[in-house]
Short mmCIF file of the C-alpha atoms (twelve columns), coordinates in Angstrom:
data_MODEL
# 
_entry.id   MODEL 
# 
loop_
_atom_site.group_PDB 
_atom_site.id 
_atom_site.type_symbol 
_atom_site.label_atom_id 
_atom_site.label_alt_id 
_atom_site.label_comp_id 
_atom_site.label_asym_id 
_atom_site.label_seq_id 
_atom_site.Cartn_x 
_atom_site.Cartn_y 
_atom_site.Cartn_z 
_atom_site.pdbx_PDB_model_num 
ATOM 1   C CA . MET A 1   -6.664  7.730   -14.205 1 
ATOM 2   C CA . SER A 2   -4.313  10.182  -12.565 1 
ATOM 3   C CA . ARG A 3   -2.776  8.509   -9.536  1 
ATOM 4   C CA . THR A 4   -0.015  9.539   -7.199  1 
ATOM 5   C CA . PRO A 5   0.278   6.388   -5.085  1 
ATOM 6   C CA . ARG A 6   2.347   6.283   -1.966  1 
ATOM 7   C CA . ARG A 7   2.589   2.689   -0.806  1 
ATOM 8   C CA . LEU A 8   3.969   1.600   2.423   1 
ATOM 9   C CA . LEU A 9   2.386   -1.543  3.611   1 
ATOM 10  C CA . VAL A 10  0.642   -3.052  6.506   1 
ATOM 11  C CA . LEU A 11  1.069   -6.775  6.709   1 
ATOM 12  C CA . VAL A 12  -1.058  -8.328  9.387   1 
ATOM 13  C CA . SER A 13  -1.452  -11.929 10.420  1 
ATOM 14  C CA . GLY A 14  -4.361  -13.990 11.598  1 
ATOM 15  C CA . ALA A 15  -2.850  -13.543 15.046  1 
ATOM 16  C CA . ALA A 16  -4.061  -9.934  14.940  1 
ATOM 17  C CA . LEU A 17  -0.589  -8.432  14.833  1 
ATOM 18  C CA . THR A 18  -0.602  -4.992  13.272  1 
ATOM 19  C CA . LEU A 19  1.710   -2.093  12.596  1 
ATOM 20  C CA . GLY A 20  0.604   1.138   11.018  1 
ATOM 21  C CA . ALA A 21  -1.998  1.528   8.299   1 
ATOM 22  C CA . ALA A 22  -1.815  2.112   4.591   1 
ATOM 23  C CA . THR A 23  -3.996  4.875   3.215   1 
ATOM 24  C CA . VAL A 24  -5.203  5.516   -0.298  1 
ATOM 25  C CA . PRO A 25  -7.403  8.599   -0.317  1 
ATOM 26  C CA . ALA A 26  -10.387 8.171   -2.596  1 
ATOM 27  C CA . ALA A 27  -9.122  11.039  -4.754  1 
ATOM 28  C CA . GLY A 28  -6.546  8.623   -6.126  1 
ATOM 29  C CA . THR A 29  -3.554  8.981   -3.830  1 
ATOM 30  C CA . VAL A 30  -2.187  5.667   -2.634  1 
ATOM 31  C CA . ASP A 31  -0.500  5.517   0.719   1 
ATOM 32  C CA . ALA A 32  1.103   2.678   2.602   1 
ATOM 33  C CA . ALA A 33  2.676   1.946   5.971   1 
ATOM 34  C CA . ASP A 34  5.121   -0.492  7.577   1 
ATOM 35  C CA . HIS A 35  3.977   -4.048  7.601   1 
ATOM 36  C CA . LEU A 36  4.411   -6.858  10.013  1 
ATOM 37  C CA . ILE A 37  4.352   -10.491 8.899   1 
ATOM 38  C CA . SER A 38  3.466   -13.421 11.101  1 
ATOM 39  C CA . HIS A 39  3.920   -17.017 10.001  1 
ATOM 40  C CA . GLN A 40  1.254   -19.666 10.324  1 
ATOM 41  C CA . HIS A 41  0.942   -23.067 8.680   1 
ATOM 42  C CA . ASN A 42  4.046   -22.622 6.512   1 
ATOM 43  C CA . ALA A 43  2.838   -19.260 5.097   1 
ATOM 44  C CA . SER A 44  2.360   -15.610 6.075   1 
ATOM 45  C CA . TYR A 45  -0.858  -13.612 6.119   1 
ATOM 46  C CA . SER A 46  -1.385  -9.949  5.296   1 
ATOM 47  C CA . THR A 47  -4.302  -7.598  4.913   1 
ATOM 48  C CA . ASN A 48  -2.793  -6.036  1.798   1 
ATOM 49  C CA . TRP A 49  0.040   -8.168  0.361   1 
ATOM 50  C CA . SER A 50  0.168   -11.446 -1.493  1 
ATOM 51  C CA . GLY A 51  3.198   -12.937 -3.188  1 
ATOM 52  C CA . TYR A 52  6.716   -13.640 -1.957  1 
ATOM 53  C CA . ALA A 53  9.324   -11.767 0.087   1 
ATOM 54  C CA . GLU A 54  12.970  -12.632 0.648   1 
ATOM 55  C CA . THR A 55  14.366  -11.197 3.871   1 
ATOM 56  C CA . GLY A 56  17.854  -10.754 5.270   1 
ATOM 57  C CA . THR A 57  20.550  -8.217  4.414   1 
ATOM 58  C CA . GLY A 58  22.429  -6.918  1.398   1 
ATOM 59  C CA . TYR A 59  19.625  -6.798  -1.143  1 
ATOM 60  C CA . THR A 60  20.636  -4.484  -3.986  1 
ATOM 61  C CA . SER A 61  18.346  -5.444  -6.874  1 
ATOM 62  C CA . ALA A 62  15.107  -7.173  -7.750  1 
ATOM 63  C CA . ALA A 63  13.511  -7.816  -11.125 1 
ATOM 64  C CA . ALA A 64  10.504  -9.660  -12.511 1 
ATOM 65  C CA . THR A 65  8.221   -10.066 -15.493 1 
ATOM 66  C CA . TRP A 66  4.443   -10.311 -15.164 1 
ATOM 67  C CA . THR A 67  1.243   -9.955  -17.158 1 
ATOM 68  C CA . VAL A 68  -1.003  -7.031  -16.185 1 
ATOM 69  C CA . PRO A 69  -4.127  -8.697  -14.783 1 
ATOM 70  C CA . SER A 70  -7.551  -7.600  -15.920 1 
ATOM 71  C CA . VAL A 71  -10.163 -6.644  -13.324 1 
ATOM 72  C CA . SER A 72  -13.876 -7.367  -13.473 1 
ATOM 73  C CA . ALA A 73  -16.712 -5.041  -12.512 1 
ATOM 74  C CA . THR A 74  -17.534 -4.581  -8.834  1 
ATOM 75  C CA . SER A 75  -20.359 -2.643  -7.189  1 
ATOM 76  C CA . SER A 76  -17.876 -0.361  -5.420  1 
ATOM 77  C CA . ALA A 77  -14.272 0.720   -5.952  1 
ATOM 78  C CA . THR A 78  -11.655 -2.033  -5.710  1 
ATOM 79  C CA . TYR A 79  -7.877  -1.810  -6.023  1 
ATOM 80  C CA . SER A 80  -4.855  -3.943  -6.830  1 
ATOM 81  C CA . SER A 81  -1.232  -3.429  -7.859  1 
ATOM 82  C CA . ALA A 82  1.546   -5.759  -8.965  1 
ATOM 83  C CA . TRP A 83  5.098   -4.707  -8.187  1 
ATOM 84  C CA . VAL A 84  8.700   -5.529  -7.483  1 
ATOM 85  C CA . GLY A 85  10.654  -3.770  -4.740  1 
ATOM 86  C CA . ILE A 86  13.436  -3.608  -2.181  1 
ATOM 87  C CA . ASP A 87  12.727  -3.061  1.543   1 
ATOM 88  C CA . GLY A 88  9.318   -2.477  3.122   1 
ATOM 89  C CA . ASP A 89  9.250   -5.830  4.908   1 
ATOM 90  C CA . GLY A 90  9.864   -4.932  8.530   1 
ATOM 91  C CA . ASN A 91  11.052  -1.372  7.917   1 
ATOM 92  C CA . SER A 92  9.651   1.908   6.607   1 
ATOM 93  C CA . ASN A 93  11.975  2.158   3.601   1 
ATOM 94  C CA . LEU A 94  10.815  1.036   0.176   1 
ATOM 95  C CA . ILE A 95  11.793  1.487   -3.473  1 
ATOM 96  C CA . GLN A 96  9.417   -0.115  -5.963  1 
ATOM 97  C CA . THR A 97  7.820   -0.030  -9.384  1 
ATOM 98  C CA . GLY A 98  4.787   -1.761  -10.788 1 
ATOM 99  C CA . THR A 99  1.381   -1.640  -12.426 1 
ATOM 100 C CA . GLU A 100 -2.083  -0.781  -11.206 1 
ATOM 101 C CA . SER A 101 -5.295  -2.700  -12.007 1 
ATOM 102 C CA . ASP A 102 -8.290  -1.022  -10.343 1 
ATOM 103 C CA . TYR A 103 -12.046 -0.828  -10.803 1 
ATOM 104 C CA . VAL A 104 -13.135 2.711   -9.920  1 
ATOM 105 C CA . ASN A 105 -15.840 5.089   -11.097 1 
ATOM 106 C CA . GLY A 106 -17.570 2.238   -12.877 1 
ATOM 107 C CA . ARG A 107 -14.636 1.224   -15.059 1 
ATOM 108 C CA . ALA A 108 -11.374 -0.692  -15.093 1 
ATOM 109 C CA . GLU A 109 -8.259  1.475   -15.003 1 
ATOM 110 C CA . TYR A 110 -4.633  0.469   -15.607 1 
ATOM 111 C CA . SER A 111 -1.364  2.347   -15.198 1 
ATOM 112 C CA . ALA A 112 2.340   1.988   -14.405 1 
ATOM 113 C CA . TRP A 113 4.114   3.753   -11.541 1 
ATOM 114 C CA . TRP A 114 7.267   4.007   -9.429  1 
ATOM 115 C CA . GLU A 115 7.784   5.080   -5.843  1 
ATOM 116 C CA . ILE A 116 10.372  5.739   -3.158  1 
ATOM 117 C CA . LEU A 117 8.924   6.201   0.303   1 
ATOM 118 C CA . PRO A 118 8.101   8.483   2.003   1 
ATOM 119 C CA . ALA A 119 7.331   10.419  -1.207  1 
ATOM 120 C CA . TYR A 120 4.183   9.767   -3.198  1 
ATOM 121 C CA . SER A 121 4.391   7.359   -6.097  1 
ATOM 122 C CA . VAL A 122 4.530   8.736   -9.618  1 
ATOM 123 C CA . THR A 123 2.584   7.516   -12.644 1 
ATOM 124 C CA . ILE A 124 4.823   6.561   -15.571 1 
ATOM 125 C CA . THR A 125 2.851   8.434   -18.208 1 
ATOM 126 C CA . GLY A 126 5.233   7.469   -21.009 1 
ATOM 127 C CA . VAL A 127 4.352   3.803   -20.615 1 
ATOM 128 C CA . PRO A 128 0.575   3.377   -20.822 1 
ATOM 129 C CA . VAL A 129 -0.436  -0.172  -20.005 1 
ATOM 130 C CA . LYS A 130 -3.497  -2.326  -20.467 1 
ATOM 131 C CA . ALA A 131 -4.678  -5.694  -19.245 1 
ATOM 132 C CA . GLY A 132 -2.752  -8.542  -20.830 1 
ATOM 133 C CA . ASP A 133 0.444   -6.569  -21.448 1 
ATOM 134 C CA . SER A 134 3.732   -8.218  -20.502 1 
ATOM 135 C CA . ILE A 135 5.742   -6.048  -18.106 1 
ATOM 136 C CA . THR A 136 9.365   -6.348  -17.040 1 
ATOM 137 C CA . ALA A 137 10.415  -4.160  -14.116 1 
ATOM 138 C CA . SER A 138 13.404  -3.779  -11.850 1 
ATOM 139 C CA . VAL A 139 15.012  -1.713  -9.123  1 
ATOM 140 C CA . ALA A 140 18.795  -1.908  -8.838  1 
ATOM 141 C CA . LYS A 141 21.520  -0.124  -6.906  1 
ATOM 142 C CA . SER A 142 24.213  1.295   -9.175  1 
ATOM 143 C CA . SER A 143 26.554  2.937   -6.635  1 
ATOM 144 C CA . GLY A 144 26.302  4.692   -3.306  1 
ATOM 145 C CA . THR A 145 22.742  5.928   -2.955  1 
ATOM 146 C CA . SER A 146 22.073  5.869   -6.712  1 
ATOM 147 C CA . TRP A 147 19.457  3.362   -7.848  1 
ATOM 148 C CA . VAL A 148 18.032  2.701   -11.298 1 
ATOM 149 C CA . ILE A 149 14.289  2.066   -11.585 1 
ATOM 150 C CA . SER A 150 13.172  0.548   -14.888 1 
ATOM 151 C CA . LEU A 151 9.873   -0.590  -16.374 1 
ATOM 152 C CA . LYS A 152 9.173   -1.870  -19.879 1 
ATOM 153 C CA . ASP A 153 5.936   -2.883  -21.558 1 
ATOM 154 C CA . ASN A 154 7.180   -5.812  -23.637 1 
ATOM 155 C CA . THR A 155 3.912   -5.882  -25.586 1 
ATOM 156 C CA . THR A 156 4.161   -2.317  -26.884 1 
ATOM 157 C CA . GLY A 157 7.922   -1.840  -26.631 1 
ATOM 158 C CA . LYS A 158 7.552   1.351   -24.589 1 
ATOM 159 C CA . SER A 159 9.956   1.674   -21.675 1 
ATOM 160 C CA . TRP A 160 11.066  4.034   -18.921 1 
ATOM 161 C CA . SER A 161 14.163  4.176   -16.739 1 
ATOM 162 C CA . SER A 162 15.498  6.728   -14.296 1 
ATOM 163 C CA . THR A 163 18.254  7.015   -11.700 1 
ATOM 164 C CA . LYS A 164 17.031  8.024   -8.248  1 
ATOM 165 C CA . SER A 165 18.548  8.531   -4.821  1 
ATOM 166 C CA . TYR A 166 17.636  5.883   -2.244  1 
ATOM 167 C CA . SER A 167 19.260  5.071   1.090   1 
ATOM 168 C CA . GLY A 168 17.154  2.187   2.381   1 
ATOM 169 C CA . ARG A 169 18.517  -0.709  4.387   1 
ATOM 170 C CA . GLY A 170 18.335  -3.415  1.718   1 
ATOM 171 C CA . GLN A 171 16.719  -5.883  4.103   1 
ATOM 172 C CA . SER A 172 14.157  -7.476  1.804   1 
ATOM 173 C CA . ALA A 173 13.171  -8.062  -1.811  1 
ATOM 174 C CA . GLU A 174 9.524   -8.537  -2.812  1 
ATOM 175 C CA . PHE A 175 7.286   -9.667  -5.647  1 
ATOM 176 C CA . VAL A 176 3.796   -8.633  -4.615  1 
ATOM 177 C CA . GLN A 177 0.177   -8.306  -5.659  1 
ATOM 178 C CA . GLU A 178 -1.229  -5.690  -3.285  1 
ATOM 179 C CA . ALA A 179 -4.542  -4.240  -2.192  1 
ATOM 180 C CA . PRO A 180 -3.888  -0.849  -0.541  1 
ATOM 181 C CA . THR A 181 -5.904  0.853   2.172   1 
ATOM 182 C CA . VAL A 182 -8.242  3.587   0.964   1 
ATOM 183 C CA . GLY A 183 -9.319  6.686   2.846   1 
ATOM 184 C CA . GLY A 184 -7.966  5.303   6.118   1 
ATOM 185 C CA . SER A 185 -9.668  1.910   5.705   1 
ATOM 186 C CA . GLN A 186 -8.442  -1.268  4.053   1 
ATOM 187 C CA . ALA A 187 -9.494  -1.302  0.398   1 
ATOM 188 C CA . ALA A 188 -11.549 -4.083  -1.066  1 
ATOM 189 C CA . VAL A 189 -9.433  -6.264  -3.321  1 
ATOM 190 C CA . ALA A 190 -9.997  -5.856  -7.057  1 
ATOM 191 C CA . HIS A 191 -11.334 -8.994  -8.741  1 
ATOM 192 C CA . PHE A 192 -8.219  -9.535  -10.830 1 
ATOM 193 C CA . SER A 193 -7.527  -12.321 -13.286 1 
ATOM 194 C CA . THR A 194 -4.981  -14.992 -12.407 1 
ATOM 195 C CA . PHE A 195 -1.528  -13.959 -13.605 1 
ATOM 196 C CA . GLY A 196 2.086   -14.963 -13.170 1 
ATOM 197 C CA . PHE A 197 5.342   -13.457 -11.983 1 
ATOM 198 C CA . SER A 198 8.255   -14.996 -13.904 1 
ATOM 199 C CA . ASN A 199 11.997  -14.635 -14.451 1 
ATOM 200 C CA . LEU A 200 12.432  -13.409 -10.880 1 
ATOM 201 C CA . GLN A 201 15.870  -12.188 -9.901  1 
ATOM 202 C CA . VAL A 202 17.292  -10.975 -6.592  1 
ATOM 203 C CA . ASN A 203 20.796  -9.534  -6.675  1 
ATOM 204 C CA . LYS A 204 20.906  -10.674 -10.330 1 
ATOM 205 C CA . ALA A 205 20.409  -14.329 -9.413  1 
ATOM 206 C CA . ASN A 206 17.557  -16.794 -9.107  1 
ATOM 207 C CA . PRO A 207 15.984  -16.150 -5.675  1 
ATOM 208 C CA . GLY A 208 15.204  -19.846 -5.200  1 
ATOM 209 C CA . LEU A 209 11.780  -19.200 -3.696  1 
ATOM 210 C CA . VAL A 210 10.371  -21.741 -1.278  1 
ATOM 211 C CA . SER A 211 6.732   -22.250 -0.335  1 
ATOM 212 C CA . SER A 212 7.288   -21.105 3.256   1 
ATOM 213 C CA . GLU A 213 7.947   -17.578 1.926   1 
ATOM 214 C CA . LYS A 214 4.418   -17.393 0.522   1 
ATOM 215 C CA . ILE A 215 2.265   -14.418 1.615   1 
ATOM 216 C CA . ILE A 216 -1.530  -14.762 1.449   1 
ATOM 217 C CA . LEU A 217 -3.757  -11.682 1.444   1 
ATOM 218 C CA . ARG A 218 -6.423  -12.247 4.097   1 
ATOM 219 C CA . GLN A 219 -9.138  -9.799  5.147   1 
ATOM 220 C CA . ASN A 220 -11.777 -10.576 7.767   1 
ATOM 221 C CA . GLY A 221 -10.837 -14.232 7.755   1 
ATOM 222 C CA . ILE A 222 -11.168 -14.619 3.974   1 
ATOM 223 C CA . ASP A 223 -8.197  -15.323 1.700   1 
ATOM 224 C CA . TYR A 224 -8.696  -12.914 -1.205  1 
ATOM 225 C CA . SER A 225 -5.391  -13.170 -3.052  1 
ATOM 226 C CA . THR A 226 -3.342  -16.349 -2.965  1 
ATOM 227 C CA . PRO A 227 0.008   -17.106 -4.626  1 
ATOM 228 C CA . SER A 228 0.817   -20.568 -5.883  1 
ATOM 229 C CA . ASN A 229 3.811   -22.534 -4.720  1 
ATOM 230 C CA . PRO A 230 6.970   -21.528 -6.594  1 
ATOM 231 C CA . ASN A 231 7.691   -23.133 -9.943  1 
ATOM 232 C CA . ALA A 232 10.247  -25.924 -10.124 1 
ATOM 233 C CA . SER A 233 13.053  -23.429 -10.744 1 
ATOM 234 C CA . GLY A 234 12.127  -21.239 -7.761  1 
ATOM 235 C CA . ASN A 235 11.906  -18.126 -9.924  1 
ATOM 236 C CA . GLY A 236 8.195   -17.760 -10.607 1 
ATOM 237 C CA . PHE A 237 4.655   -18.223 -9.325  1 
ATOM 238 C CA . THR A 238 1.068   -17.303 -10.136 1 
ATOM 239 C CA . VAL A 239 -1.395  -15.214 -8.111  1 
ATOM 240 C CA . SER A 240 -5.155  -15.778 -8.079  1 
ATOM 241 C CA . TYR A 241 -8.110  -13.853 -6.712  1 
ATOM 242 C CA . THR A 242 -9.726  -16.286 -4.298  1 
ATOM 243 C CA . GLY A 243 -12.277 -14.153 -2.430  1 
# 
């Protein structure tokens, strides 16, 4: 599938807080918009994000390994993407890279991509991916406004890396399973298989995740994508489709 995703996010809580709207035109362009997180019951809720986000200042790198989840057949198009990124939580900047697991046009489709908002995301054609592949990805500041975006399929050995210009605020680092908004409306979440994010690093160190940083993807009062509590080391978790 040829995709040119552009993903800014809208995180919305059960308290009906909202900011912006992500758009993924049906033709295959993924869009996103600023998100707003609200905390309830020791977790956050979003219409399009699930996973974990670290917030503060001075974030210059994030890295993770995950397994590309498979998606099962649905009667209509459904979307999901797993990624690692810097910014996007509370601001309109975002640098990220990840993988796509969608069910569209009657079939499952998988790909890898990178993106720096506000530009559209770019498919990494040199690294074809499939369900079950192990992926390691990172975004890291090298100097000034120069950042290195890297993605490797550990299963096939194919990899990609490129230096890009980015001048975001460095106010958050994320590990996310996302359902974008499509054609101006929130997309239905792909029925993805449970998978794990592991070996998480923020600023080249263990982020020490805590359960209160958990983000649950909730649409119309239903929790569709739910992360587990962090592992004992605070550097990994699993995500399950729970709709």
